[in-house]
C-alpha positions, 0 to 999 in steps of 0.5 A: 730959138723956136719954142712950142708957145710961139704962134705958127704964123709968126714963126713962118713969117720970121722964118719962111724956110721952116715950112718944109720942116713943118711939112716933114714933121706932119704939120700940113696946116701951115696955110690954114687960118687957125695957124695964124693964131695957134701955138705950135703946142696947140696945133701939135695937140690937135694933130696928134704930134709931139710938140717937143719933137717938132720944136727940136726939128725946127731949131735944128733946121734953123741951125743948119 
């Protein structure tokens, strides 16, 4: 299960298939250096996104 406190780089390493879900939800900075140490919540705030909505989409993608 993905939580908003998880580090984006760690999530992508464990679940590379979620890159598409990040992109589809407006998170285009997956390859940037900050994503390697930034939580989903931190990145969502910086990009003006709803972290809870993003996490929900990520978990739905994992279940599919």
